[in-house]
LUMSEMAR-291240 format. One record per residue: residue in one letter; chain; x, y, z negated of N, C-alpha, C in turn. Coordinates in steps of 0.1 Angstrom, whole numbers, always signed. Layout:
# residues N
{a,A,{X,Y,Z},{X,Y,Z},{X,Y,Z}}
...
# end
This chain:
# residues 283
{m,A,{+702,+1547,-303},{+706,+1553,-314},{+715,+1546,-324}}
{r,A,{+726,+1549,-328},{+733,+1541,-338},{+728,+1543,-351}}
{l,A,{+727,+1532,-360},{+722,+1535,-372},{+733,+1536,-384}}
{l,A,{+744,+1531,-380},{+755,+1529,-391},{+768,+1537,-389}}
{e,A,{+767,+1549,-383},{+779,+1555,-377},{+782,+1570,-383}}
{g,A,{+792,+1572,-386},{+797,+1586,-388},{+794,+1590,-402}}
{r,A,{+795,+1605,-404},{+793,+1611,-417},{+779,+1612,-420}}
{r,A,{+771,+1610,-409},{+756,+1613,-411},{+749,+1600,-416}}
{v,A,{+738,+1602,-423},{+728,+1590,-426},{+720,+1593,-412}}
{l,A,{+710,+1582,-410},{+700,+1584,-399},{+692,+1596,-397}}
{a,A,{+687,+1599,-410},{+677,+1611,-411},{+685,+1623,-412}}
{g,A,{+697,+1623,-412},{+706,+1636,-412},{+709,+1641,-426}}
{a,A,{+708,+1631,-435},{+711,+1635,-449},{+727,+1639,-450}}
{a,A,{+729,+1648,-457},{+744,+1653,-459},{+749,+1646,-473}}
{v,A,{+763,+1641,-472},{+770,+1636,-484},{+778,+1646,-491}}
{r,A,{+776,+1646,-502},{+783,+1656,-513},{+789,+1648,-524}}
{g,A,{+797,+1654,-532},{+804,+1647,-542},{+818,+1646,-543}}
{r,A,{+823,+1638,-553},{+837,+1636,-554},{+844,+1629,-541}}
{e,A,{+838,+1619,-536},{+843,+1610,-526},{+837,+1617,-513}}
{r,A,{+845,+1625,-507},{+840,+1632,-495},{+839,+1623,-482}}
{s,A,{+848,+1612,-480},{+846,+1605,-469},{+839,+1593,-470}}
{p,A,{+827,+1591,-463},{+819,+1579,-465},{+825,+1566,-458}}
{g,A,{+836,+1568,-454},{+845,+1554,-450},{+838,+1549,-436}}
{p,A,{+842,+1537,-434},{+838,+1531,-420},{+825,+1526,-420}}
{r,A,{+820,+1519,-408},{+808,+1515,-407},{+806,+1503,-418}}
{f,A,{+796,+1495,-417},{+795,+1483,-428},{+803,+1473,-423}}
{f,A,{+814,+1469,-430},{+823,+1459,-429},{+822,+1449,-440}}
{p,A,{+814,+1437,-439},{+811,+1430,-450},{+824,+1423,-455}}
{g,A,{+835,+1423,-447},{+848,+1418,-452},{+854,+1426,-462}}
{r,A,{+851,+1438,-462},{+857,+1448,-471},{+849,+1450,-484}}
{c,A,{+839,+1443,-487},{+830,+1446,-497},{+839,+1444,-511}}
{r,A,{+836,+1453,-519},{+843,+1453,-531},{+833,+1448,-542}}
{r,A,{+836,+1444,-553},{+827,+1439,-564},{+823,+1450,-572}}
{v,A,{+815,+1460,-565},{+810,+1472,-570},{+796,+1473,-570}}
{l,A,{+787,+1477,-581},{+775,+1478,-581},{+771,+1492,-575}}
{g,A,{+763,+1494,-567},{+757,+1507,-561},{+744,+1510,-568}}
{v,A,{+743,+1521,-576},{+730,+1524,-583},{+725,+1536,-577}}
{v,A,{+713,+1536,-569},{+707,+1546,-562},{+696,+1552,-571}}
{v,A,{+697,+1565,-572},{+686,+1574,-580},{+680,+1583,-571}}
{p,A,{+668,+1580,-567},{+661,+1590,-559},{+657,+1603,-568}}
{a,A,{+656,+1614,-562},{+654,+1625,-572},{+648,+1638,-565}}
{f,A,{+638,+1643,-571},{+632,+1654,-565},{+631,+1664,-575}}
{n,A,{+637,+1675,-576},{+635,+1687,-588},{+637,+1680,-601}}
{e,A,{+648,+1674,-602},{+652,+1667,-614},{+664,+1674,-623}}
{e,A,{+665,+1688,-619},{+677,+1694,-625},{+679,+1692,-641}}
{e,A,{+669,+1690,-648},{+668,+1689,-663},{+673,+1677,-667}}
{r,A,{+673,+1666,-660},{+677,+1654,-667},{+687,+1644,-658}}
{v,A,{+689,+1649,-645},{+697,+1640,-635},{+712,+1639,-640}}
{r,A,{+717,+1648,-646},{+731,+1648,-651},{+733,+1637,-663}}
{e,A,{+724,+1637,-671},{+723,+1628,-683},{+720,+1614,-678}}
{t,A,{+711,+1611,-667},{+708,+1599,-661},{+721,+1593,-655}}
{v,A,{+727,+1600,-648},{+739,+1597,-641},{+750,+1591,-652}}
{r,A,{+752,+1601,-662},{+762,+1597,-674},{+756,+1585,-681}}
{a,A,{+744,+1582,-682},{+739,+1570,-691},{+742,+1557,-681}}
{v,A,{+740,+1558,-668},{+743,+1548,-659},{+757,+1545,-660}}
{l,A,{+767,+1554,-658},{+780,+1552,-659},{+787,+1546,-672}}
{a,A,{+779,+1552,-683},{+783,+1545,-697},{+781,+1531,-697}}
{a,A,{+770,+1526,-691},{+766,+1512,-690},{+773,+1505,-680}}
{f,A,{+776,+1511,-668},{+784,+1503,-657},{+794,+1512,-652}}
{p,A,{+806,+1513,-660},{+817,+1522,-657},{+822,+1520,-640}}
{s,A,{+822,+1510,-637},{+827,+1507,-623},{+817,+1510,-612}}
{a,A,{+803,+1514,-616},{+793,+1513,-606},{+795,+1528,-598}}
{l,A,{+791,+1526,-586},{+789,+1538,-576},{+775,+1545,-579}}
{v,A,{+774,+1556,-585},{+759,+1562,-585},{+759,+1572,-574}}
{v,A,{+747,+1567,-566},{+744,+1577,-555},{+729,+1584,-558}}
{v,A,{+730,+1596,-560},{+717,+1603,-563},{+713,+1608,-548}}
{a,A,{+700,+1603,-544},{+695,+1607,-532},{+686,+1619,-535}}
{d,A,{+690,+1631,-534},{+683,+1645,-534},{+672,+1645,-522}}
{d,A,{+659,+1644,-527},{+648,+1644,-517},{+644,+1658,-514}}
{g,A,{+652,+1667,-510},{+649,+1681,-507},{+644,+1689,-518}}
{s,A,{+653,+1687,-529},{+649,+1695,-540},{+651,+1711,-540}}
{a,A,{+643,+1719,-545},{+645,+1733,-546},{+653,+1739,-558}}
{d,A,{+657,+1730,-565},{+665,+1734,-577},{+679,+1730,-577}}
{r,A,{+685,+1729,-589},{+700,+1724,-590},{+702,+1708,-591}}
{t,A,{+693,+1701,-587},{+694,+1686,-587},{+706,+1681,-582}}
{a,A,{+712,+1686,-571},{+724,+1681,-564},{+735,+1685,-572}}
{a,A,{+736,+1698,-576},{+748,+1702,-584},{+747,+1695,-597}}
{e,A,{+738,+1694,-604},{+739,+1687,-618},{+742,+1672,-615}}
{a,A,{+738,+1665,-605},{+741,+1650,-603},{+756,+1651,-602}}
{e,A,{+762,+1657,-593},{+775,+1659,-590},{+784,+1661,-603}}
{e,A,{+780,+1670,-611},{+786,+1673,-623},{+787,+1661,-633}}
{g,A,{+776,+1653,-632},{+776,+1641,-640},{+783,+1630,-634}}
{g,A,{+789,+1631,-623},{+798,+1621,-616},{+792,+1612,-606}}
{a,A,{+781,+1616,-601},{+774,+1611,-588},{+779,+1615,-576}}
{l,A,{+778,+1607,-565},{+779,+1609,-552},{+764,+1614,-547}}
{v,A,{+762,+1624,-541},{+750,+1630,-537},{+748,+1629,-521}}
{v,A,{+736,+1622,-518},{+732,+1623,-505},{+720,+1632,-504}}
{a,A,{+719,+1643,-497},{+710,+1653,-497},{+702,+1653,-485}}
{l,A,{+689,+1649,-487},{+681,+1652,-475},{+676,+1666,-474}}
{p,A,{+675,+1670,-461},{+672,+1684,-457},{+659,+1688,-461}}
{e,A,{+649,+1680,-464},{+636,+1682,-468},{+630,+1670,-475}}
{n,A,{+620,+1674,-482},{+613,+1664,-490},{+605,+1654,-481}}
{r,A,{+610,+1642,-481},{+603,+1631,-473},{+597,+1622,-481}}
{g,A,{+599,+1620,-493},{+593,+1608,-501},{+602,+1600,-506}}
{k,A,{+599,+1593,-518},{+608,+1585,-526},{+614,+1573,-517}}
{g,A,{+605,+1568,-508},{+610,+1556,-499},{+622,+1562,-490}}
{a,A,{+620,+1573,-484},{+630,+1578,-476},{+643,+1580,-484}}
{a,A,{+641,+1587,-496},{+654,+1589,-504},{+661,+1578,-510}}
{v,A,{+653,+1567,-512},{+660,+1554,-516},{+667,+1549,-505}}
{r,A,{+661,+1548,-492},{+667,+1542,-481},{+682,+1549,-478}}
{e,A,{+680,+1561,-478},{+694,+1569,-475},{+704,+1566,-486}}
{g,A,{+701,+1566,-498},{+709,+1561,-508},{+713,+1547,-507}}
{v,A,{+705,+1539,-504},{+710,+1524,-503},{+721,+1523,-491}}
{l,A,{+718,+1531,-480},{+727,+1530,-469},{+740,+1536,-473}}
{e,A,{+741,+1546,-479},{+754,+1554,-484},{+760,+1544,-493}}
{a,A,{+754,+1536,-503},{+760,+1526,-511},{+767,+1515,-502}}
{l,A,{+759,+1510,-493},{+765,+1500,-484},{+777,+1506,-476}}
{r,A,{+777,+1519,-471},{+789,+1524,-465},{+801,+1524,-474}}
{r,A,{+799,+1525,-485},{+810,+1526,-496},{+815,+1512,-500}}
{g,A,{+808,+1502,-496},{+813,+1488,-498},{+806,+1480,-509}}
{c,A,{+796,+1486,-515},{+789,+1481,-526},{+785,+1466,-522}}
{a,A,{+787,+1458,-532},{+782,+1443,-530},{+769,+1440,-534}}
{e,A,{+763,+1449,-543},{+751,+1447,-547},{+745,+1462,-549}}
{v,A,{+731,+1464,-546},{+726,+1477,-547},{+712,+1476,-557}}
{l,A,{+712,+1485,-564},{+700,+1486,-574},{+695,+1500,-574}}
{f,A,{+682,+1503,-573},{+677,+1516,-573},{+668,+1516,-585}}
{t,A,{+668,+1529,-593},{+660,+1532,-604},{+655,+1545,-604}}
{d,A,{+645,+1547,-611},{+639,+1561,-611},{+648,+1570,-621}}
{c,A,{+646,+1583,-618},{+657,+1592,-627},{+654,+1591,-641}}
{d,A,{+642,+1587,-646},{+638,+1587,-660},{+644,+1575,-667}}
{l,A,{+649,+1566,-659},{+654,+1554,-665},{+645,+1547,-673}}
{a,A,{+633,+1546,-669},{+622,+1539,-677},{+625,+1525,-678}}
{c,A,{+632,+1519,-669},{+638,+1505,-671},{+653,+1508,-674}}
{p,A,{+656,+1506,-688},{+669,+1512,-692},{+680,+1503,-685}}
{p,A,{+692,+1508,-684},{+704,+1500,-677},{+707,+1488,-685}}
{g,A,{+703,+1487,-699},{+705,+1475,-706},{+698,+1463,-702}}
{e,A,{+686,+1467,-693},{+678,+1456,-688},{+682,+1451,-675}}
{w,A,{+692,+1459,-668},{+695,+1455,-654},{+702,+1442,-652}}
{g,A,{+709,+1438,-663},{+717,+1425,-662},{+707,+1414,-660}}
{k,A,{+694,+1414,-663},{+683,+1405,-660},{+682,+1404,-645}}
{l,A,{+682,+1417,-638},{+679,+1416,-623},{+692,+1411,-616}}
{l,A,{+703,+1415,-620},{+716,+1411,-613},{+720,+1397,-616}}
{a,A,{+715,+1391,-627},{+719,+1377,-629},{+715,+1367,-618}}
{p,A,{+703,+1367,-615},{+699,+1358,-603},{+706,+1361,-590}}
{l,A,{+709,+1373,-587},{+716,+1377,-575},{+731,+1372,-576}}
{r,A,{+736,+1373,-587},{+751,+1369,-589},{+751,+1353,-588}}
{g,A,{+741,+1347,-595},{+741,+1332,-596},{+736,+1326,-584}}
{g,A,{+733,+1333,-573},{+730,+1326,-561},{+714,+1322,-559}}
{s,A,{+706,+1325,-569},{+694,+1320,-568},{+683,+1330,-562}}
{a,A,{+688,+1342,-559},{+678,+1353,-554},{+686,+1362,-547}}
{d,A,{+678,+1366,-536},{+684,+1378,-529},{+678,+1393,-532}}
{v,A,{+666,+1391,-538},{+661,+1404,-543},{+656,+1402,-557}}
{a,A,{+657,+1410,-566},{+651,+1410,-580},{+641,+1422,-583}}
{v,A,{+630,+1421,-587},{+619,+1430,-587},{+617,+1430,-604}}
{a,A,{+619,+1442,-609},{+615,+1445,-624},{+599,+1445,-625}}
{s,A,{+596,+1439,-636},{+581,+1438,-635},{+575,+1442,-650}}
{r,A,{+564,+1450,-650},{+559,+1454,-664},{+547,+1445,-668}}
{w,A,{+543,+1435,-658},{+530,+1428,-660},{+532,+1413,-662}}
{l,A,{+545,+1410,-665},{+546,+1395,-669},{+547,+1392,-682}}
{g,A,{+544,+1378,-687},{+543,+1376,-702},{+552,+1380,-709}}
{d,A,{+567,+1381,-706},{+576,+1385,-714},{+580,+1399,-712}}
{s,A,{+573,+1407,-704},{+576,+1421,-703},{+572,+1428,-715}}
{r,A,{+579,+1439,-718},{+578,+1447,-729},{+574,+1463,-723}}
{v,A,{+563,+1469,-728},{+560,+1482,-722},{+557,+1491,-735}}
{e,A,{+564,+1503,-734},{+564,+1512,-745},{+560,+1526,-740}}
{g,A,{+549,+1532,-747},{+545,+1547,-743},{+537,+1547,-731}}
{r,A,{+533,+1536,-724},{+524,+1539,-711},{+509,+1543,-717}}
{t,A,{+504,+1552,-711},{+490,+1555,-714},{+480,+1546,-707}}
{p,A,{+467,+1545,-712},{+458,+1537,-705},{+455,+1541,-691}}
{t,A,{+455,+1555,-688},{+453,+1558,-674},{+464,+1553,-665}}
{r,A,{+476,+1553,-670},{+488,+1549,-662},{+488,+1535,-660}}
{a,A,{+485,+1528,-670},{+483,+1514,-669},{+472,+1510,-659}}
{l,A,{+462,+1517,-659},{+450,+1513,-649},{+454,+1517,-637}}
{a,A,{+462,+1526,-633},{+465,+1530,-620},{+475,+1520,-615}}
{s,A,{+486,+1514,-623},{+494,+1505,-620},{+488,+1492,-617}}
{w,A,{+479,+1489,-625},{+471,+1476,-624},{+462,+1476,-610}}
{c,A,{+455,+1487,-607},{+448,+1488,-596},{+456,+1488,-583}}
{f,A,{+467,+1495,-582},{+474,+1495,-571},{+478,+1480,-568}}
{a,A,{+486,+1474,-579},{+489,+1460,-576},{+479,+1451,-572}}
{a,A,{+467,+1452,-577},{+457,+1443,-573},{+453,+1446,-556}}
{l,A,{+453,+1460,-554},{+450,+1462,-540},{+461,+1457,-531}}
{a,A,{+472,+1458,-536},{+484,+1455,-527},{+484,+1440,-526}}
{r,A,{+481,+1432,-535},{+481,+1418,-534},{+469,+1413,-524}}
{r,A,{+458,+1421,-527},{+446,+1417,-519},{+451,+1419,-502}}
{a,A,{+456,+1432,-501},{+459,+1438,-487},{+469,+1430,-480}}
{t,A,{+479,+1425,-486},{+491,+1419,-480},{+493,+1405,-483}}
{g,A,{+486,+1398,-493},{+489,+1385,-497},{+502,+1382,-503}}
{l,A,{+510,+1393,-508},{+521,+1391,-517},{+518,+1388,-529}}
{p,A,{+524,+1379,-536},{+520,+1374,-550},{+525,+1382,-562}}
{y,A,{+531,+1393,-560},{+538,+1399,-571},{+527,+1407,-582}}
{r,A,{+531,+1407,-594},{+523,+1413,-603},{+526,+1427,-604}}
{d,A,{+539,+1433,-601},{+542,+1447,-601},{+549,+1450,-590}}
{f,A,{+545,+1460,-582},{+552,+1466,-570},{+560,+1478,-571}}
{q,A,{+555,+1485,-582},{+561,+1499,-584},{+569,+1502,-598}}
{c,A,{+574,+1492,-602},{+579,+1494,-615},{+591,+1504,-613}}
{g,A,{+598,+1506,-602},{+608,+1517,-600},{+622,+1511,-601}}
{c,A,{+624,+1498,-603},{+636,+1493,-605},{+637,+1479,-598}}
{k,A,{+646,+1478,-586},{+648,+1466,-579},{+662,+1466,-576}}
{a,A,{+668,+1453,-574},{+681,+1450,-570},{+682,+1441,-559}}
{f,A,{+692,+1442,-550},{+694,+1436,-538},{+708,+1431,-537}}
{t,A,{+711,+1418,-531},{+724,+1416,-525},{+727,+1425,-514}}
{r,A,{+740,+1427,-511},{+744,+1434,-500},{+737,+1430,-487}}
{g,A,{+738,+1417,-483},{+730,+1413,-471},{+715,+1416,-471}}
{a,A,{+709,+1412,-483},{+694,+1417,-482},{+692,+1433,-481}}
{a,A,{+700,+1441,-489},{+697,+1455,-487},{+700,+1461,-473}}
{l,A,{+710,+1454,-465},{+712,+1458,-451},{+701,+1454,-442}}
{a,A,{+697,+1441,-445},{+686,+1438,-436},{+672,+1445,-438}}
{l,A,{+670,+1448,-452},{+657,+1455,-455},{+657,+1471,-452}}
{f,A,{+668,+1477,-452},{+669,+1490,-452},{+677,+1496,-438}}
{s,A,{+680,+1488,-431},{+688,+1493,-419},{+681,+1501,-410}}
{e,A,{+668,+1498,-410},{+659,+1506,-401},{+647,+1515,-409}}
{p,A,{+643,+1526,-404},{+635,+1535,-412},{+622,+1527,-417}}
{l,A,{+617,+1531,-427},{+605,+1526,-432},{+591,+1532,-426}}
{s,A,{+581,+1526,-424},{+569,+1531,-420},{+562,+1539,-431}}
{c,A,{+562,+1534,-443},{+558,+1542,-454},{+569,+1546,-462}}
{e,A,{+569,+1560,-462},{+583,+1566,-470},{+579,+1571,-485}}
{r,A,{+565,+1572,-487},{+560,+1575,-500},{+556,+1564,-510}}
{y,A,{+544,+1564,-512},{+538,+1557,-524},{+540,+1540,-522}}
{a,A,{+538,+1536,-509},{+537,+1522,-508},{+551,+1517,-502}}
{f,A,{+562,+1524,-503},{+573,+1519,-497},{+579,+1505,-502}}
{d,A,{+576,+1505,-516},{+581,+1493,-523},{+573,+1480,-517}}
{v,A,{+561,+1481,-513},{+553,+1471,-506},{+560,+1467,-494}}
{e,A,{+563,+1477,-486},{+568,+1476,-473},{+581,+1468,-473}}
{v,A,{+590,+1472,-483},{+601,+1464,-485},{+601,+1449,-489}}
{l,A,{+591,+1447,-496},{+586,+1432,-501},{+581,+1426,-488}}
{l,A,{+573,+1432,-480},{+567,+1425,-468},{+578,+1423,-459}}
{r,A,{+588,+1431,-458},{+601,+1427,-449},{+608,+1416,-454}}
{a,A,{+609,+1416,-467},{+615,+1403,-473},{+609,+1390,-471}}
{r,A,{+595,+1391,-471},{+588,+1379,-468},{+592,+1373,-454}}
{l,A,{+590,+1384,-445},{+592,+1380,-430},{+607,+1375,-428}}
{l,A,{+616,+1380,-436},{+631,+1375,-435},{+633,+1362,-444}}
{s,A,{+623,+1358,-450},{+623,+1345,-458},{+634,+1348,-469}}
{l,A,{+636,+1361,-474},{+645,+1362,-485},{+638,+1357,-499}}
{r,A,{+648,+1354,-507},{+643,+1348,-521},{+642,+1359,-529}}
{v,A,{+630,+1362,-535},{+626,+1372,-543},{+620,+1369,-556}}
{v,A,{+625,+1373,-567},{+623,+1367,-581},{+617,+1381,-589}}
{e,A,{+606,+1379,-597},{+600,+1390,-603},{+605,+1388,-619}}
{v,A,{+611,+1396,-624},{+618,+1395,-637},{+612,+1405,-647}}
{p,A,{+608,+1398,-660},{+601,+1408,-669},{+611,+1416,-675}}
{v,A,{+607,+1428,-678},{+618,+1439,-685},{+612,+1448,-695}}
{l,A,{+619,+1455,-702},{+616,+1465,-711},{+614,+1477,-701}}
{w,A,{+602,+1484,-704},{+599,+1496,-697},{+594,+1507,-706}}
{r,A,{+600,+1518,-706},{+596,+1529,-715},{+590,+1541,-706}}
{a,A,{+578,+1546,-708},{+574,+1557,-703},{+583,+1570,-704}}
{g,A,{+588,+1575,-692},{+599,+1585,-693},{+593,+1599,-690}}
{g,A,{+580,+1600,-693},{+573,+1613,-690},{+562,+1612,-681}}
{a,A,{+555,+1622,-677},{+543,+1621,-669},{+547,+1617,-655}}
{s,A,{+537,+1608,-650},{+539,+1605,-637},{+534,+1615,-626}}
{r,A,{+543,+1614,-615},{+536,+1626,-604},{+525,+1620,-596}}
{v,A,{+521,+1607,-596},{+512,+1599,-590},{+498,+1601,-597}}
{r,A,{+489,+1606,-591},{+476,+1608,-598},{+465,+1598,-590}}
{l,A,{+459,+1591,-599},{+451,+1581,-593},{+440,+1585,-582}}
{l,A,{+432,+1596,-587},{+423,+1601,-580},{+428,+1610,-567}}
{r,A,{+438,+1616,-570},{+444,+1625,-560},{+452,+1617,-548}}
{h,A,{+459,+1607,-553},{+468,+1601,-543},{+463,+1586,-539}}
{g,A,{+452,+1583,-547},{+446,+1569,-544},{+442,+1567,-531}}
{p,A,{+434,+1575,-524},{+430,+1572,-510},{+442,+1572,-501}}
{e,A,{+452,+1579,-503},{+464,+1579,-495},{+472,+1568,-495}}
{m,A,{+473,+1562,-510},{+479,+1549,-512},{+471,+1538,-505}}
{l,A,{+458,+1538,-506},{+450,+1527,-499},{+453,+1528,-483}}
{l,A,{+451,+1539,-479},{+456,+1539,-464},{+469,+1534,-460}}
{h,A,{+478,+1537,-468},{+491,+1531,-465},{+492,+1516,-466}}
{l,A,{+484,+1510,-476},{+484,+1496,-478},{+476,+1491,-465}}
{l,A,{+466,+1497,-459},{+459,+1492,-448},{+468,+1491,-436}}
{r,A,{+475,+1504,-435},{+486,+1505,-424},{+495,+1494,-424}}
{l,A,{+501,+1492,-437},{+512,+1480,-439},{+504,+1467,-434}}
{r,A,{+493,+1464,-438},{+486,+1452,-436},{+485,+1450,-419}}
{r,A,{+480,+1460,-413},{+481,+1460,-398},{+493,+1457,-391}}
{e,A,{+504,+1465,-398},{+518,+1463,-389},{+524,+1451,-394}}
{y,A,{+523,+1444,-405},{+531,+1433,-410},{+523,+1420,-410}}
{l,A,{+511,+1418,-413},{+505,+1406,-414},{+503,+1400,-401}}
{g,A,{+505,+1387,-400},{+503,+1380,-388},{+516,+1380,-379}}
{r,A,{+526,+1387,-383},{+539,+1385,-375},{+548,+1374,-378}}
{p,A,{+554,+1370,-368},{+564,+1357,-370},{+575,+1362,-379}}
{p,A,{+581,+1352,-385},{+594,+1353,-394},{+604,+1361,-384}}
{v,A,{+613,+1368,-391},{+624,+1376,-385},{+637,+1369,-388}}
{s,A,{+647,+1366,-379},{+658,+1360,-383},{+667,+1369,-391}}
{l,A,{+674,+1365,-400},{+683,+1373,-409},{+696,+1374,-404}}
{s,A,{+702,+1384,-398},{+716,+1387,-394},{+720,+1400,-398}}
{t,A,{+733,+1402,-398},{+738,+1416,-401},{+740,+1424,-388}}
{p,A,{+732,+1434,-385},{+734,+1443,-374},{+747,+1451,-373}}
{g,A,{+751,+1450,-361},{+763,+1458,-358},{+757,+1473,-354}}
{p,A,{+766,+1483,-350},{+762,+1495,-347},{+753,+1494,-333}}
{g,A,{+741,+1501,-335},{+732,+1500,-324},{+723,+1487,-322}}
{e,A,{+727,+1477,-332},{+718,+1464,-330},{+707,+1465,-340}}
{g,A,{+697,+1455,-338},{+686,+1456,-347},{+675,+1466,-344}}
{v,A,{+677,+1476,-336},{+668,+1486,-334},{+655,+1480,-330}}
{g,A,{+644,+1483,-337},{+630,+1478,-333},{+627,+1465,-340}}
{r,A,{+636,+1460,-348},{+632,+1447,-356},{+618,+1448,-364}}
{w,A,{+616,+1461,-370},{+603,+1463,-376},{+593,+1471,-369}}
{t,A,{+596,+1474,-357},{+586,+1482,-349},{+576,+1475,-343}}
{a,A,{+564,+1479,-346},{+553,+1471,-341},{+553,+1471,-326}}
{g,A,{+551,+1460,-319},{+552,+1458,-305},{+546,+1445,-298}}
# end
């Protein structure tokens, strides 16, 4: 199976928007100095257009890719009207799956850096420079926004939401041995090479724990990851409920522990069409 070919994304996502041709496969020699901003969205018709416009106002040369995760409303149409390229998943598969499809499309378009953010822009575009600086300075391959560092600023977060975030991070550290204070801030940035290595193959966890899996892959690849304190503003009620989704999140963490811990490091290389299949498959 070829991962990087044609008008289709691996999972069959359709590409919509102003730029109809997704271009050739991944050709590193043709990279433009363009930031790709991926916005996963599920039933976000009320705010996605303004989100896209806010991103383009802050980064006029950016390519905004809205990954529509099987929405039942006008999310795709509103995103296009705002100026985004839309990658439409045929059904709801989870935030991780949407992020991956969006990242791959940004890479196809030649983006030199890729950042994904939640549709509520809880980490405002004005903070993204802090994430991009270590990538552009050559000191990091992945930058992770954090709400739990000493210089982080958090506005509007409820005690319940803070407790859920803290508990998940503590469990993730315990289960995986990863050192990060915040796994699910919803804003992460990658160099082109790191994004291609981390997202070229499907994720095992496409929903709540996908951030953890991405960081586990980064560790196996010996990528340089930096955690960056940011301003974070609560952008509305979270769809994650501690009591409802907590057991599923714990199961995902245990599965990732089983799949990734104890595995030898993986060499970092740029896969061509058909290459790299099985890199992350347990075997």
